[in-house]
C-alpha positions in Angstrom: 0.0 -0.1 0.0 2.9 2.0 0.6 4.1 1.7 -2.3 1.1 2.7 -4.4 0.6 5.6 -2.3 4.1 6.6 -3.7 3.2 5.8 -7.1 0.0 7.7 -6.9 1.9 10.9 -5.4 4.4 10.6 -8.4 1.5 10.7 -11.3 -0.4 13.5 -9.6 3.2 15.8 -9.9 4.0 14.5 -13.1 1.3 15.3 -15.7 0.5 18.8 -13.6 4.1 19.2 -14.4 3.8 18.8 -18.2 0.9 20.7 -18.2 2.3 23.7 -16.8 5.2 23.3 -19.1 3.0 23.5 -22.3 0.8 26.3 -21.0 4.5 28.6 -20.8 5.4 27.4 -24.0 1.4 28.2 -25.6 2.4 32.5 -23.6 5.8 32.5 -25.0 4.9 31.4 -28.1 1.6 34.2 -28.0 3.9 36.7 -26.8 6.0 37.0 -29.5 3.5 38.6 -31.4 3.2 41.8 -29.8 5.2 44.5 -31.2 7.9 46.4 -30.1 6.8 49.6 -28.0 9.8 52.1 -26.9 8.2 55.2 -25.3 8.0 54.8 -21.3 4.6 56.2 -21.6 1.3 56.8 -23.8 0.2 60.1 -24.3 -3.4 60.4 -23.2 -4.7 62.8 -25.9 -5.8 61.6 -28.9 -6.1 62.8 -32.4 -9.3 61.8 -34.2 -10.3 63.7 -37.2 -13.1 66.2 -36.2 -16.0 66.5 -39.1 -16.4 70.4 -40.3 -19.1 72.0 -37.7 -18.5 69.8 -35.0 -16.3 72.0 -33.0 -18.1 75.5 -33.0 -15.7 76.7 -36.3 -18.3 77.7 -38.6 -19.7 81.1 -38.0 -23.1 83.1 -38.8 -21.6 84.9 -41.9 -22.9 84.2 -45.2 -21.9 85.2 -48.5 -23.6 86.8 -51.6 -24.4 84.8 -55.4 -21.7 84.3 -57.9 -23.4 86.9 -60.0 -23.0 89.5 -57.3 -19.8 88.8 -56.3 -18.3 89.0 -59.7 -20.1 92.1 -60.0 -18.7 93.3 -56.7 -15.2 92.7 -58.1 -15.6 93.9 -61.7 -16.5 97.4 -60.1 -13.1 97.9 -57.2 -10.1 96.0 -57.2 -10.5 94.9 -54.0 -13.8 93.9 -52.2 -14.3 93.3 -48.8 -17.7 91.1 -47.7 -19.1 91.5 -44.1 -17.3 90.0 -41.7 -14.0 90.0 -43.4 -11.1 89.9 -40.9 -7.9 90.0 -43.3 -5.6 93.1 -43.8 -2.7 93.7 -45.2 -0.3 96.6 -46.0 -1.9 97.8 -48.8 1.1 99.9 -50.5 3.4 97.0 -50.6 0.5 94.8 -52.2 0.1 97.4 -55.1 3.6 98.1 -55.4 4.0 94.2 -55.7 0.8 94.2 -58.6 2.2 96.9 -60.2 0.3 97.7 -63.4 -1.4 94.5 -63.6 -5.1 93.9 -63.1 -5.4 91.8 -59.9 -8.5 92.1 -58.3 -8.8 90.7 -54.2 -12.1 89.4 -53.0 -11.9 88.9 -49.5 -14.4 86.6 -47.4 -14.9 86.1 -44.0 -13.9 83.1 -41.9 -16.4 80.3 -40.6 -17.7 79.8 -44.0 -19.0 75.8 -45.2 -18.0 74.2 -47.8 -20.8 75.4 -50.2 -20.0 78.6 -49.1 -16.5 78.7 -49.5 -17.1 77.1 -53.3 -19.1 80.3 -54.2 -16.2 82.2 -53.1 -13.9 80.4 -55.8 -16.5 80.7 -58.4 -16.0 84.4 -58.7 -13.8 83.9 -61.5 -12.6 87.2 -61.9 -11.0 87.6 -58.5 -7.5 86.8 -59.2 -7.0 86.4 -55.5 -9.5 84.8 -52.9 -8.6 85.5 -49.2 -11.4 83.2 -47.2 -10.3 84.4 -43.3 -6.8 84.3 -43.6 -6.3 81.5 -46.4 -5.0 83.5 -49.7 -5.5 81.7 -53.0 -5.0 82.4 -56.5 -5.3 80.4 -59.6 -3.7 77.2 -58.8 -1.6 78.1 -56.1 -2.0 78.7 -52.6 -0.4 80.8 -50.1 0.7 79.7 -46.5 3.2 81.2 -43.8 6.0 78.5 -42.9 7.3 79.9 -40.0 6.1 81.5 -36.6 6.7 84.7 -37.4 4.0 84.3 -40.4 1.8 82.2 -38.2 2.1 85.0 -35.4 1.5 88.1 -37.7 -1.9 86.2 -39.4 -3.4 85.1 -36.1 -2.8 87.9 -33.7 -3.8 90.6 -36.3 -5.1 88.9 -39.2 -2.0 90.0 -41.4 -1.9 88.1 -44.5 0.4 90.2 -46.3 3.3 88.1 -46.5 1.2 85.6 -48.1 -0.6 87.9 -50.2 3.5 89.0 -51.8 4.3 85.7 -52.3 1.2 84.9 -54.4 1.4 87.7 -56.7 5.0 87.5 -57.4 4.0 83.7 -58.2 0.9 85.1 -60.7 3.2 87.5 -62.3 6.2 84.9 -62.4 8.3 86.9 -60.5 11.0 85.5 -57.7 9.1 84.7 -54.2 10.1 88.2 -51.6 11.9 88.0 -48.5 10.1 86.6 -45.3 9.0 89.9 -43.0 7.4 90.1 -39.8 5.1 93.1 -39.8 4.3 92.2 -36.2 4.9 95.3 -33.4 5.3 94.9 -30.2 5.2 97.4 -27.2 4.8 96.6 -23.5 1.4 96.6 -21.6 0.7 99.6 -19.5 0.7 99.4 -15.7 -3.2 99.7 -15.4 -3.2 96.9 -18.4 -0.5 94.7 -16.4 -2.9 95.1 -13.0 -6.0 93.9 -14.5 -4.2 91.1 -15.8 -2.3 90.2 -12.8 -5.4 90.5 -10.5 -7.7 88.0 -12.0 -4.5 85.5 -12.3 -4.0 86.0 -8.7 -7.6 85.3 -7.9 -8.8 82.8 -10.4 -6.1 81.9 -12.8 -6.8 83.2 -15.8 -7.9 86.3 -17.7 -10.6 86.8 -20.7 -10.5 90.4 -22.3 -13.7 92.3 -24.0 -13.9 90.6 -27.0 -12.4 87.3 -26.3 -13.9 84.2 -26.4 -12.5 82.0 -24.1 -14.6 80.7 -20.9 -12.4 78.2 -19.1 -9.7 76.6 -18.8 -9.7 72.9 -20.5 -9.3 69.3 -18.5 -6.6 68.9 -20.5 -4.2 71.5 -18.8 -3.8 69.0 -16.1 -1.8 67.1 -18.6 0.3 69.9 -19.9 1.4 71.3 -16.9 1.2 68.9 -14.1 3.6 69.8 -12.3 2.6 73.4 -11.6 -0.6 75.4 -12.6 -0.7 77.3 -15.5 -1.9 80.6 -15.8 -4.1 81.6 -19.2 -4.6 84.9 -20.5 -7.4 85.6 -23.3 -7.4 88.6 -25.8 -9.2 89.0 -29.0 -7.7 89.4 -32.0 -5.7 92.6 -32.4 -6.3 95.7 -34.6 -3.9 95.5 -37.6 -1.5 98.1 -37.8 -1.0 98.8 -34.0 1.6 97.6 -31.5 0.6 94.6 -29.9 1.0 94.7 -25.6 3.4 91.9 -24.9 1.7 90.5 -21.5 4.5 87.1 -21.5 7.4 88.4 -20.3 6.1 90.4 -17.5 3.9 87.8 -16.5 6.6 85.4 -16.4 8.4 88.0 -14.4 5.5 88.5 -11.7 4.9 84.4 -11.4 8.4 83.0 -11.4 8.2 79.3 -11.7 4.7 79.2 -13.3 3.6 78.2 -16.5 2.1 81.2 -18.4 0.1 81.1 -21.8 -1.5 83.8 -23.9 -3.7 84.2 -26.5 -4.2 86.7 -28.9 -7.3 85.5 -31.3 -6.3 81.8 -32.8 -2.3 82.5 -31.5 -1.1 80.7 -28.1 2.2 81.8 -27.0 4.0 80.3 -24.0 6.1 82.0 -21.3 7.8 80.7 -18.3 9.8 77.5 -17.3 12.6 76.2 -20.1 10.2 78.9 -22.2 13.5 79.0 -24.5 13.7 75.8 -26.0 9.9 74.8 -25.5 7.7 77.6 -26.8 9.3 77.5 -30.5 9.3 74.0 -31.0 5.2 73.8 -29.1 4.3 76.5 -31.4 6.2 75.7 -34.4 4.7 71.9 -34.4 1.5 72.7 -32.9 0.9 75.7 -36.2 2.5 73.4 -38.8 -0.7 71.0 -38.1 -3.2 73.1 -37.5 -3.0 76.7 -39.3 -4.5 75.8 -42.5 -7.8 74.9 -40.3 -7.4 78.0 -38.2 -7.0 80.2 -41.2 -10.1 79.3 -42.5 -12.3 78.8 -40.1 -13.5 80.5 -36.9 -12.7 78.4 -34.0 -13.8 79.5 -30.1 -10.8 80.1 -28.6 -11.8 77.2 -26.1 -11.2 74.9 -28.7 -7.8 76.6 -30.1 -6.1 76.4 -26.0 -7.2 72.4 -25.6 -5.7 71.6 -28.9 -2.4 73.5 -27.8 -2.5 71.7 -24.6 -3.0 68.5 -26.4 0.2 69.3 -28.1 2.4 70.2 -25.3 0.9 67.1 -23.7 2.2 64.9 -26.6 5.7 66.8 -26.1 5.8 66.1 -22.5 5.5 62.7 -22.9 8.4 62.6 -26.0 10.5 63.2 -22.9 12.3 66.1 -24.5 14.2 68.5 -22.5 15.0 66.4 -19.5 11.5 67.0 -18.4 10.3 63.9 -15.7 8.8 61.0 -17.8 5.2 60.2 -17.0 5.0 57.1 -14.7 4.4 54.1 -16.3 3.3 50.6 -14.7 5.6 47.7 -15.3 4.0 44.9 -17.4 4.3 41.9 -15.8 4.2 39.8 -19.1 7.3 41.3 -20.5 9.0 41.7 -17.4 8.2 37.8 -17.3 9.0 36.5 -21.0 12.9 36.3 -20.1 12.3 33.4 -17.4 9.9 32.0 -19.1 12.0 29.6 -21.2 13.4 28.6 -18.0 10.4 27.5 -16.5 9.4 25.4 -19.6 13.1 23.4 -19.3 12.3 23.0 -15.6 9.2 21.2 -16.1 10.2 19.0 -19.1 13.2 18.2 -16.9 11.4 17.3 -14.0 8.5 15.4 -16.0 11.5 13.2 -17.6 12.8 12.5 -14.4 10.0 11.4 -12.7 8.7 9.5 -15.9 12.6 7.6 -15.2 11.7 6.8 -12.0 8.7 5.1 -13.0 10.7 3.2 -15.8 13.3 2.1 -13.4 10.6 0.9 -11.0 8.9 -1.3 -14.1 12.4 -2.9 -14.5 12.8 -3.5 -10.9 9.1 -5.5 -11.2 10.3 -8.1 -13.6 9.8 -6.8 -17.3 11.4 -8.8 -19.6 11.8 -11.9 -17.5 10.5 -15.2 -18.1 7.5 -14.7 -15.5 6.3 -11.6 -17.7 5.5 -8.3 -16.2 2.5 -8.2 -13.3 -0.6 -6.0 -13.4 0.9 -3.0 -11.4 4.4 -3.3 -14.1 2.1 -3.7 -17.1 -0.3 -1.0 -16.8 3.0 1.2 -16.0 4.4 0.0 -19.0 1.5 0.7 -21.3 0.9 4.5 -19.8 4.5 5.3 -20.6 4.1 3.7 -24.8 0.8 6.1 -24.5 2.3 8.9 -23.4 5.2 8.7 -26.3 2.3 7.7 -28.8 0.7 11.0 -27.7 3.6 12.9 -29.5 2.6 11.7 -32.7 -0.7 11.0 -33.0 -2.9 12.5 -35.8 -6.4 12.8 -36.5 -6.8 9.3 -38.0 -5.0 7.8 -34.8 -6.4 9.7 -32.2 -9.6 7.3 -31.6 -8.0 4.4 -30.8 -5.2 6.5 -28.4 -7.9 8.5 -26.6 -10.3 4.8 -26.0 -6.7 3.0 -25.0 -5.7 5.9 -22.7 -9.9 5.3 -21.1 -9.3 1.9 -20.3 -5.6 2.5 -19.0 -7.4 4.9 -16.2 -10.2 1.8 -15.7 -7.5 -0.2 -14.9 -5.8 2.0 -13.0 -9.1 2.3 -10.9 -9.4 -1.2 -10.6 -6.1 -2.0 -9.0 -6.4 0.8 -6.5 -9.3 -1.1 -5.4 -8.3 -4.0 -5.0 -10.2 -5.6 -8.0 -9.5 -9.1 -8.9 -6.7 -10.3 -11.2 -8.5 -11.0 -13.8 -10.6 -8.1 -14.6 -8.1 -5.9 -14.2 -6.1 -8.3 -17.0 -9.0 -8.2 -19.9 -8.9 -4.3 -19.3 -5.2 -4.4 -20.0 -5.7 -6.7 -22.6 -8.3 -4.1 -24.3 -6.0 -1.1 -23.6 -3.2 -3.2 -25.2 -5.4 -4.0 -28.6 -6.2 -0.1 -28.8 -2.9 0.9 -28.5 -1.8 -1.8 -30.9 -4.4 -0.3 -33.5 -3.1 3.4 -32.8 0.4 2.4 -33.5 -0.5 0.5 -36.5 -2.6 3.7 -37.8 1.1 5.7 -36.9 3.1 3.0 -39.5 5.4 2.8 -36.3 6.2 -0.9 -35.6 8.1 0.1 -32.5 5.4 1.2 -30.7 3.3 -1.9 -31.0 2.8 -3.0 -27.4 4.3 -6.5 -28.1 7.6 -5.6 -29.3 7.3 -2.4 -26.8 7.0 -4.4 -23.7 9.1 -7.3 -25.0 12.0 -5.2 -25.1 11.8 -4.0 -21.5 11.3 -0.6 -22.0 14.8 -0.2 -23.1 
């Protein structure tokens, strides 16, 4: 009974080890399909496309019919429709046009696709400005650096794109880039009004600005120190613009300061020398086309800018602290899985070898023949070896043989008559023999396998 109990404990340990080895192998192989991820943290922002009209960018402005606009353009070289915001240095543009008949039609921002098509249908207008988007013929003139975008979105200044487009239409060299924006220091009363609001609430909205609150995205963009936000409307063309940023950064050291002029966003504060230019250039290179054509509320513009700042922070630039990312337990465990697999296989083989040695000691290969226990162990070992080779044709016979072996094992454990156990073992041997013949492996036929003493 003690020997039987020991064999049962070995069996209870051996097969779970084989099952664990198979499970570890499957997990390891499936994990190899994962793609390489080199980022320390994943930015929570999203960059899904926004359908036209779903972000408040369309205004209430409308345009006349194509015939009416054609008549207006025929009567004047420059036609400004109600709501138009684009401005330019008229003397410089007239000098660039020279004696050519170049007529300009200026439409308001925030038009939908149908209204923009009406404006583009005015054929006698060689240049069309929709919002601050400048097009003419087959050309579209856009700013490609911070100075051009800043003048365009702070004051609606499209002098640079207009000069470039006129030069293209006249087949002349493109003019040099220009920065037509002039700055001034804010007056003491102006600065006092802004700083008072910032100290009280953290944000200031001037008359004419459309910001209604600080977006939730600010928490991800500036997690270390709460930002301060100033929203101003689009500035009058041709007049110096008050530059609040440096003064506010000095008044609130260590705090991020964000100042909006219309659709233009400026950053001042910690690491402004390198961070502000990158944030501005990457943001307007991505969104300038939409901002020039549509009339986005400042809430939307600021939210998009804060998302851009968050993406930059998650990129790990400027030695800023990287966001914490919990360790992936699967990736940590992957290097260990092959060793666990190997250990389970070695343990399984060791326990199997122990069973084989016990079978030899039980009398396999002797003249008297094996006893029921030794025969059961030998046929079980044979079934295990055959299970590695079986296929769809041979699986049924092997399954039936294993089922009969389990019945024989139960009969032995319950001390049932030896004749009953022998008949069960004969049935199991017949099923395993049929499986071996189907596989076409003579060495696995039980008669030859048992005759060799499992050697």
